[in-house]
C-alpha positions, 0 to 999 in steps of 0.5 A: 693511865699510860698505854704501853705505846705511850710509855714506850715513846716516853722512855724513848725520848728519855733515852734519846735525850740522855744520849744527846747529853752524853754527846754534848759532853764528848763534844765539849771535851773534844773542843777543849782538846782541840784548843790545846792539841791542834790538828795538823793543817790539811795540805791544800796544794793543787786546790783550785781557789777562787777569790773575789775582790783579789785586787787589793787588801785581804784579797791580795794577801790571800792570793799571794799566800794561797799561791805560795802554798801551791794552789791554782788561784783564780783572781776575780776583781772588777779592777783589771789593772790592780788584779793584773798586778796581783796576778803578776806578783803571785806568779813571780813566786813560781810555786802555784799559779794565779789567773786573773779575770775581770768580773763584776760580782753583782752581775749574775749572768757574767758570773755564770759565763765566768764559771763555764770559762773557768771549767774549760780553761782551768778546771772545777773550782774546789775553794771559794773565798767570797771576799769582795765587799764595800762599806760606806760609813755614815748615819743611816739617813745620810745614805743614798738609795744607790749606796744602800743598793750597792752594799747589798748587791756586793756584800749579799747578792754576789754571794748567792750568784757566786754560790749558784755558779761555783757550788756545782763545781764542788758537787761535781768534785764531791768535795770543796770549801766555801769561805765567806767574809762576814764581820764583827758588824755581822754579830752586833750592830754599830753606828754609822754602819747600819746597811753594812751591818744588815749585809753582814748579818745576812752573810752570817744567816746565808752561811748558817743555812747553807752549812745546814743544807750541806751537812745533810747532803754532802759532808765533804764540802766544808764552810768557814765564816770569818768575822773581822773587826777592822783590817788595814785595807782602806775599806774602813775610813775612820776606825776608832778604839780606846784600846788599840793594843786590844782592838787595833787595826789588823794588817791584811797579811795577818788576816789572810794568814788567819783565814787560810789557817781556818780553812786548813783546819776546817774551822766553822767560824773565826773572828779576827782577832780570835778572842772576839768571837768568844767575847761576843758569845759571853755577852750574848748570855748577859743582859743586853745593857751589859753589852752596851756598857762594855761597848761604851767602855772600849769606845770602838767602832767607826766614825762617819766618813762624811 
C-alpha cells in the first residue's frame, strides 16, 4: 500500500515528466521554425574581440571580417611578423580597429600578463575566439613525445589558460561570447590524427562542461563550438576525399563567415560544412559498423604528412 506522501511523490514525478515532454515538443517546433525563419543577426559593432592564431588562415579572415563589422579586434599570435601584417590590413579598412600582441598561448603566465595589459590599453574583452591550433598528421607510433605534448599544449591547455585570463572580463561586463574551434575530428576518430582527435574531443568536452556551468550562473555569456572538416589554411597537409564537391576543402574566408554568423545568431554549435553535424548525429543512432561503412564509401580523411 502506498502512503499519501508516496502517492504525492509519484504523482509529482508524472506531472513533471509530462511537462518535460511538452517542453520537448515546443523546443523541437521552435528549432524547426528557426531553420526556416532565421533570427536577425545581432549587432556586434563595438565588441572587443580577442582572436588567437590571428596571423594566418581562419584567424586572419576572422580578424578582417570582425574589423569590417566595426569591432575592436585583439590579434594574438606567436608570429609577430605575420600578425603585424594582418593588423595593418585590418586597419586599412578604416572601420573597426585591430591591435596586435605577440604571445605564446601555451604560457599561462604570459597570457595573464596580456589580460592585465589589455584591460589597461583597450578594455574588458567581450568575445574570445580560441582559434590557435596545430595538427601533426601521421600514425600514432610515428609521433614523437614532443609532438604529442605540443598538440595538447596548443589545442587544449591554451584554451584553459585563455579562459582563466579572459572569462573574468566577461563576468565583469555581465555578458560575453566564447567561441572554440573543435573539429569533425572531435566528433569521430580519424587515422593519422590520433593525438589531434584526442585534443579536439577534449575541446568539445571542455565547452560542453563550461556551457553547463555558465547556464546555471550567467545566461548572458554565450558559447559556440565549431566543427570544421578541412579548411584551406595549410594546417592539413594531405587531405583526401572521394567526393570533393561534398567534402571538399573549404576556403578560410567562407569558414570565418560561418563562424561569425554562428556568433551573431548565438548558435551553440556548427559544423563546416553545415550538414556534417546533422549527418554525424544520424550515424550516432545507427550501429557503429554503419559509420565505418559510410567512411569507407566516402574515403575522406587525412594522409600521413611524413
